[in-house]
C-alpha positions in Angstrom: -8.5 10.5 13.4 -5.5 8.6 11.7 -6.7 7.0 8.5 -5.4 3.4 7.0 -2.5 4.8 5.0 -2.4 3.0 1.3 1.3 1.2 1.7 2.8 -2.3 0.8 3.2 -3.1 4.2 -0.8 -2.6 4.8 -1.7 -4.4 1.8 0.8 -7.4 2.8 -0.7 -7.3 6.5 -4.2 -7.7 5.2 -3.4 -10.4 2.7 -2.0 -12.3 5.3 -4.4 -11.7 7.9 -7.3 -13.2 5.6 -5.1 -16.4 5.5 -5.2 -16.7 9.3 -8.1 -19.2 10.7 -10.3 -17.8 13.1 -9.3 -20.7 15.5 -5.9 -18.7 15.7 -7.6 -15.7 17.6 -8.4 -15.8 21.4 -10.0 -13.3 23.9 -11.8 -13.3 27.0 -11.6 -9.1 27.7 -14.8 -7.4 27.2 -15.4 -3.6 27.4 -18.6 -1.7 27.0 -17.5 0.4 24.3 -15.0 0.6 21.2 -13.0 3.1 22.7 -12.0 1.4 25.8 -10.7 -1.7 23.7 -8.7 0.6 21.7 -7.1 2.4 24.8 -6.4 -1.2 25.9 -4.8 -2.6 22.7 -2.9 0.8 22.3 -1.0 0.0 25.8 0.6 -3.0 23.7 1.6 -0.6 21.1 4.6 1.2 20.1 2.2 4.8 20.0 2.6 7.7 22.0 0.8 7.8 25.1 -1.0 10.7 23.6 -2.5 9.1 21.1 -6.0 8.5 20.8 -6.4 5.4 19.0 -8.9 4.9 15.7 -10.3 1.9 14.4 -11.3 0.7 10.9 -13.2 -2.6 9.7 -11.3 -3.8 6.7 -13.0 -5.7 4.0 -12.7 -9.3 4.2 -11.6 -9.3 7.7 -13.6 -10.0 10.6 -13.4 -7.5 13.6 -12.4 -4.1 13.8 -8.3 -3.4 14.0 -6.7 -0.6 15.5 -4.9 2.0 13.0 -1.5 3.0 14.5 -0.3 6.5 15.1 1.6 6.1 11.3 -1.2 4.7 9.7 -0.2 1.3 10.2 -2.7 -1.8 11.0 -2.0 -3.2 14.3 -2.7 -6.4 13.6 -2.0 -8.4 16.7 -5.6 -7.9 18.2 -8.7 -7.0 17.1 -12.6 -6.1 18.5 -15.5 -8.3 18.0 -18.6 -6.5 18.5 -21.1 -8.4 20.4 -23.8 -6.4 21.6 -24.4 -2.5 22.0 -22.6 -2.6 25.2 -20.3 -5.5 24.7 -16.9 -5.5 22.5 -14.7 -8.2 23.1 -10.7 -7.9 22.2 -8.8 -10.9 20.7 -5.4 -11.3 20.3 -3.7 -14.1 17.6 -2.5 -16.9 19.5 1.2 -17.5 18.8 0.5 -20.1 16.4 -1.6 -17.8 14.3 1.2 -15.2 14.7 4.2 -17.6 13.4 1.8 -18.4 10.4 0.9 -14.7 9.8 4.8 -13.4 10.1 5.6 -16.2 7.4 2.8 -14.9 5.2 3.6 -11.4 5.7 7.0 -11.6 4.8 6.1 -13.9 1.9 3.7 -11.0 0.4 6.4 -8.2 1.2 8.9 -10.4 -1.1 6.4 -10.4 -3.6 6.0 -6.7 -4.0 
């Protein structure tokens, strides 16, 4: 299992994600378990096809985030647990992504 790397980049991502409004996430894809969601999200990532994705809850953030093979946060998507058999994938909207990118670069420049 890959663990969340303690890097300047991940710290800036978390700081930026905390500023993205809940209204800037959207999603309707529902799976019966977290692994199925992570497999779907992994298809949009730059991880290898052999990587079995792992996930993490991050203090101050809503949802569960996939951890990339290199230990970085895949911040474009998150998983929301609805019930024991329902997990929803939500993706950041374009407006949310633009805001995130600006904040991320701002926080990286501060370090």
